[in-house]
C-alpha positions in Angstrom: -5.8 14.6 21.7 -2.5 14.1 23.5 -0.1 11.9 22.3 3.2 10.8 21.7 5.0 10.6 18.3 7.3 7.4 17.2 9.2 7.2 14.7 8.3 5.0 11.5 11.3 5.3 9.6 12.5 1.7 10.1 9.0 0.3 11.0 8.5 -1.0 6.7 11.2 -3.6 6.4 10.7 -6.8 7.8 9.0 -10.1 5.6 7.7 -8.5 2.5 9.3 -7.1 -0.2 7.1 -3.9 -1.2 5.4 -1.0 0.6 2.4 0.4 -0.5 1.3 2.9 2.4 3.6 5.8 3.5 3.3 5.7 7.3 3.9 9.7 8.3 3.6 9.0 12.2 2.5 6.7 14.8 0.6 7.9 17.8 -0.1 7.0 21.6 -3.1 8.0 22.8 -3.1 9.5 26.2 -6.3 7.4 27.5 -8.1 8.6 31.1 -6.6 8.2 33.8 -7.2 4.3 35.3 -8.3 3.3 31.4 -7.5 0.6 29.6 -8.8 0.0 25.6 -9.2 -3.0 24.0 -9.7 -4.0 20.5 -10.6 -0.4 19.5 -12.9 0.7 16.3 -12.0 4.2 14.6 -15.0 6.2 13.5 -14.9 6.7 9.6 -13.9 10.8 9.9 -11.1 9.5 12.4 -12.9 11.7 15.6 -13.3 9.2 18.0 -12.8 5.4 18.9 -15.0 2.7 20.8 -13.6 -0.2 22.7 -14.3 -2.3 25.7 -12.4 -1.6 28.7 -10.2 -4.3 30.7 -11.8 -3.0 34.0 -15.2 -3.0 33.1 -17.9 -4.5 30.8 -19.5 -2.7 27.9 -18.3 -0.6 25.1 -17.0 2.8 25.6 -16.7 6.1 23.0 -13.7 8.1 23.8 -13.3 11.9 21.7 -10.0 12.5 20.4 -10.3 15.7 20.3 -11.6 16.5 23.7 -10.1 12.9 25.2 -13.9 12.7 26.5 -15.0 9.2 27.7 -18.6 8.1 27.7 -20.4 4.8 27.5 -22.0 3.6 24.2 -23.2 0.4 26.0 -23.3 -1.6 29.2 -23.1 -5.1 27.5 -22.2 -4.4 24.3 -19.0 -6.0 22.4 -16.4 -5.0 20.4 -16.9 -8.3 17.8 -18.0 -7.1 14.5 -18.2 -3.3 15.9 -19.1 -1.3 12.8 -20.3 2.6 12.6 -21.7 4.5 9.7 -20.2 6.3 7.8 -21.4 10.0 8.7 -19.9 8.6 12.5 -23.7 9.2 13.7 -24.1 5.9 14.8 -22.1 2.8 16.4 -23.8 -1.1 15.3 -23.2 -3.9 17.7 -23.4 -6.7 19.5 -25.1 -7.4 22.3 -24.8 -11.2 24.3 -27.3 -12.3 26.8 -28.4 -15.9 28.1 -31.9 -17.2 28.2 -33.0 -19.5 30.8 -31.4 -22.6 29.4 -28.4 -20.8 29.6 -27.8 -20.5 26.2 -26.1 -17.6 24.8 -28.4 -14.7 22.7 -27.4 -12.2 20.6 -29.0 -9.4 19.5 -27.8 -6.7 17.2 -28.2 -3.6 18.0 -27.3 0.7 17.4 -26.8 3.9 19.8 -26.8 7.7 18.2 -23.9 8.8 19.2 -25.4 12.4 19.4 -28.6 11.5 21.2 -27.5 8.5 23.1 -30.9 7.0 21.6 -30.7 3.2 21.3 -32.4 0.9 18.9 -32.7 -2.9 18.5 -32.0 -4.1 14.7 -32.2 -7.7 15.8 -33.7 -9.1 18.6 -31.5 -11.7 20.9 -31.4 -14.8 18.6 -28.9 -17.5 18.3 -28.7 -17.3 14.5 -27.0 -13.9 14.0 -24.5 -15.0 11.2 -22.9 -11.4 10.2 -23.7 -7.5 9.2 -22.4 -5.1 7.4 -22.8 -1.0 7.8 -23.1 0.7 4.3 -23.4 4.4 4.6 -25.9 4.9 6.9 -28.5 1.5 6.5 -27.3 -2.0 8.0 -28.0 -4.8 6.8 -27.6 -8.3 8.3 -28.3 -12.0 8.6 -30.2 -14.1 11.0 -31.3 -17.6 10.7 -30.5 -17.0 6.7 -32.7 -14.2 6.4 -31.9 -10.5 5.4 -32.8 -7.4 7.6 -32.1 -3.6 6.1 -32.9 -0.5 7.9 -31.8 2.7 7.5 -30.2 4.4 10.2 -31.4 7.8 9.0 -35.0 6.9 7.8 -34.0 7.6 4.2 -34.8 4.7 1.5 -32.5 1.6 1.9 -30.4 0.1 -1.0 -29.2 -3.2 -1.9 -25.6 -4.2 -1.1 -23.7 -7.6 -0.3 -23.0 -9.1 3.2 -21.1 -11.6 3.9 -21.5 -13.7 6.8 -20.8 -17.4 8.6 -23.2 -19.9 9.0 -21.9 -23.2 10.6 -18.4 -22.0 9.7 -18.9 -21.8 6.4 -18.9 -18.1 4.4 -21.7 -17.0 2.6 -22.3 -13.9 0.8 -26.1 -12.1 0.1 -26.3 -10.3 -3.0 -29.3 -8.6 -4.5 -31.6 -10.6 -1.7 -30.1 -13.8 -2.7 -27.8 -15.9 -0.2 -24.8 -18.7 -1.4 -22.4 -20.7 0.6 -19.4 -19.3 -1.5 -16.5 -20.9 0.9 -13.7 -21.0 -1.4 -12.1 -23.7 0.1 -14.5 -26.3 0.2 -17.2 -26.8 3.6 -15.4 -30.3 5.1 -14.4 -29.0 8.4 -13.6 -25.9 7.6 -13.8 -22.5 10.0 -14.5 -19.1 8.0 -13.8 -16.0 10.2 -13.7 -12.2 9.9 -15.4 -11.5 6.5 -16.0 -8.9 5.4 -16.9 -7.0 1.7 -14.8 -4.7 0.2 -15.5 -0.6 0.0 -16.5 -1.2 -3.9 -18.8 -4.3 -3.5 -16.9 -6.6 -5.1 -14.8 -8.6 -3.1 -14.5 -10.4 0.4 -11.8 -10.9 2.2 -11.8 -13.6 5.1 -9.5 -15.4 7.5 -9.6 -19.5 6.9 -8.2 -21.2 10.1 -4.7 -22.9 10.5 -4.6 -21.1 6.2 -4.8 -17.7 6.3 -6.2 -14.6 5.0 -7.8 -14.7 1.4 -9.6 -12.2 -0.9 -11.9 -13.9 -3.5 -14.7 -12.4 -5.7 -18.3 -12.4 -4.2 -19.2 -16.0 -6.0 -15.8 -17.2 -4.2 -13.7 -17.5 -7.3 -10.7 -16.5 -7.5 -9.5 -16.7 -4.2 -5.8 -14.9 -3.3 -3.7 -16.0 -0.2 -2.6 -13.0 1.4 -0.6 -14.8 4.3 -0.7 -15.4 7.9 -3.3 -11.9 8.6 -5.6 -12.7 11.3 -8.9 -9.5 11.8 -8.7 -8.2 8.2 -9.8 -5.1 7.6 -10.6 -3.3 4.2 -7.8 0.2 4.0 -9.2 0.7 0.7 -10.1 -1.3 -2.3 -6.9 -2.4 -3.1 -5.2 -3.4 0.4 -6.1 -5.0 3.4 -4.7 -4.5 6.7 -4.6 -7.1 9.9 -2.2 -8.4 12.5 0.6 -11.1 12.3 0.4 -12.3 15.6 2.4 -15.2 17.4 1.4 -16.9 21.1 3.0 -19.7 23.4 -0.3 -21.5 23.7 -1.0 -19.3 26.4 0.2 -15.2 25.8 0.9 -13.4 22.7 4.5 -13.1 22.2 4.5 -10.4 19.2 2.4 -8.8 16.6 2.6 -6.7 14.4 0.1 -4.4 12.1 0.4 -5.2 8.3 -0.7 -4.2 4.8 -1.4 -6.6 1.7 -2.5 -5.9 -1.4 -5.6 -8.1 -2.6 -4.0 -9.8 -5.2 -0.9 -11.0 -2.2 1.6 -9.5 -4.4 2.8 -6.2 -2.1 2.9 -5.8 1.3 4.6 -4.0 4.4 4.7 -4.1 7.9 3.2 -1.0 9.4 4.7 -1.8 13.0 7.6 -3.8 14.3 7.3 -7.0 16.3 8.2 -5.2 19.7 5.0 -3.1 19.7 2.4 -5.6 20.2 0.2 -4.3 17.9 -3.1 -6.1 17.8 -6.7 -5.7 15.9 -6.6 -2.7 13.3 -9.4 -0.5 12.9 -9.0 2.0 9.7 -10.8 5.3 9.1 -11.5 7.1 6.0 -8.8 9.5 5.7 -6.0 7.1 6.2 -5.8 6.5 10.2 -5.1 3.3 11.6 -6.2 2.3 15.1 -5.1 -0.4 17.3 -4.3 -2.0 20.4 -2.0 -3.7 22.6 -2.2 -6.6 25.3 -1.3 -4.0 27.5 -4.4 -2.0 27.0 -2.9 1.1 25.1 -4.1 2.8 22.3 -2.0 4.2 19.4 -3.0 5.8 15.8 -1.2 5.2 12.6 -1.4 7.9 10.3 -1.0 7.4 6.4 0.1 9.7 4.2 -2.4 9.3 1.4 
């Protein structure tokens, strides 16, 4: 992977008082000529990223070792995209429109080695969310849970966070509950996901900020104005702290915060325009910029 190293010595100063993560370096990935990246997801082993391109639709996979670009899906979207723990399978949404011009969403997977595409949930108006745990997918569709193994192995129960009607739901052992910690009146919950250990939920509440709560919605902890949150580990959430003028993003940085909100740091600076982070198991954080650049933050774990 061709890259440019950027000094990280001064990136941890800013609005937070404490530092949790040790930034070793930040690398700019040399994308193939004519390619721009948008909302990248890095594989758990850090060997590749999947992103949409600004110049053409669909999902595309970049091998970070060979710099080879391949197409995952001509119609897939980056929203909520996840990758299986072993890196073998990409799970993504695919949008379509019916005869009444209503948008529907299917949930699909693509095997990286074979290129085989599988439909997990057929096109629907009610896909509420999904979680990839190890080698299985758990999807909520119109209040019903679908669990599918990506390898043929037996499936196991794991909690799933989802959104329906702007409300936050969690499914545990097949039972789905509306947990909406800040209430259900005129609220809009976004970007929910369950912690790696299956005990917490991170979510963003429109006009309020980012929170972490227990699976039943109790003990909500405010983490700050952090959008697109992702779990770095069981104790840490990363996300973006972005600003705009009503039309364009004017500043954005990647931040990390402890789940009790007491500790945090800036991982990039305001000038970097860093957005939409994604985390690998070995401490890499991928992000993109509005200009279509792709960067990777290396964390010493």
